[in-house]
N, C-alpha and C positions, 0 to 999 in steps of 0.2 A: 878664355876673353880675349874679344879683339879689341887691341886698343884704337885701331882704325875707328869702327863703328862708336866707343866711347867718346873718339876725339870729336867725331860729327854731331853727336848729341851736346857736349861743351860748346861746339860752335853754333847750333842754334840758340843754346842759352845767352851766350854772349852777344850774338848777334840780335838779340832781343833787349840788350842793354841791361842783363844782369850779371852778377858772377856766379860761375858755377863753382860752388864749393866742392862737390863733389858728384861724380856719376859711377854709377856700380852696380853690378848684379849679386843678390845675395839672396839665401833662402830662409823663409821666415813661416813658420808655422806649415811647414812642408810642401808649400809654394814658392816658385822663384818671383822675384820684385825687382824690377829697373828702378833702382833708386835714384832722383836726381834731388840734389840740395841747391836753393839759391839764394842768393842776398843781394841787397845794394843797400847804399847808403841810408835811405830812407825807411828800411827795413821791408820785410814781406808781409804780405795780406792775402785772402783767399783770392782777389782777382788776379795777381800776380801769378799765383800758382795755377791757376787756370788758363790763362792767358799759355805760361809755358807748356802747359800738359798737352793744349790743343795743338799748337806746333809741332809737339815730339810726337804725338801720335800720328799726326798728318804725315810726318817722316815715316813713322815705323810701318804704315799704312802702305808704303811703295818700297819697304825693303823685302825682297823674296826670302830671305833668311836670316835670321838675327844670331849672329853667335853668342852661344850660351844659352839660350833662352828658344822653346818649343814655341811657334805662332801658337797664339790664342792658350796659352797654358801659364800664363804669366800677367803680373799687374803693373802697372806702373804708378809710382809715387813721386810725386813733385810736391816739395816742402822748404819751409826755411830751414836752418841747420838749429835755429833754438837760442837760448841765452846762454847754453851751455855747449857753446860751437865746438864741434869736431875740429881736429887739427890732421890734416891729412897730409901736409907738403912742408918740408923743410921751409919753404916760402912764409907758410902759413905761422910758425913758431916765429921767425923774424918779424914778420907784420905786428905779430902780437906782443912785442917785447914791452915789459914792464906790467903786463898782465899775469893774473894768478892763471896757473894751469894743472891739470893730473895728468902726468904723465906715466904711461902702462908699457914696462921692458918686456922682451921677451928672454933675457936673463939676468940674472943677480949683478947689482952693480951695490957695494958696501952695505950687502947683505940684503938687499932690498929689490923689490921689482914694482914697486908704486912711489912716485913722487908727486908730492903736491907742494908747489910752491911758484915763486915770481921767474919770469923768464928773464933772464939777463941779455943773453945773447943768441943768434942762430947763427954760427959761421961755419964753412969747411966740415959740413957733416956732422958736426958737433952742437947740441944745444946745451946751454948753461942755465941752469936753473937755482935759484936762491929756496931752500928748502930746510927750515929748522935751523935758520942761522947760518948754514954751510953752504957752499956752492959746490954743485955736482955737473960734471962734465959728462953728457949724455949721448954716445955715439946714434945718430940718426937711424942706422940701420939696426939698432937692437929696439927701437920703440914698435911696441905694437898696438899701442893706441893711443891718444891723447887729445883731452879737451879743455877749453876754458873753464873755468870755475867761477859761478855766479854766486855773488856774496851780497844780501839785501843792504849790508849795511855800507857797502864800496859806494851803491847805488845811491843811497841816498848823500853821500859826500859829494859824489860828483854832481848831484842837482843842486846841492847847496851853492857850489862852484860855480856852475852854470846862471845861478839866480842871482848872483854878488856882480857879475860880469855887464 
């Protein structure tokens, strides 16, 4: 995969005023997909996805060869990361300290490959997560994937706090 190509896609997204949560190529149902996840403080709607998609498509039309993709044999998906936002970078874990996350590892740590708990900190290549009353230091390079965990009860508490202000 050409990092320069994906970096250019990220530049288009940020140039439009959005955060580029992720840009990558993956196979889905036997077809290749250029997936771009965008976010902004106010949230994402269909119009935002349409705007970003249009700009990316205009750029793709000018690229003679797309690394990792056959011209015309892929599709573009621009969407919100959703309420259980994936965590791709070490900075994502640092940004969401204090929030609940599910982390999947490529190797066993304390006999487990999956941890669900509160992100305590993300420093120096290690994510510390409080899970089941115990803190675990998870090496970032061992993380296969991670995402925020949405709990309806937590949302109700946050809403009550906002209403009190």
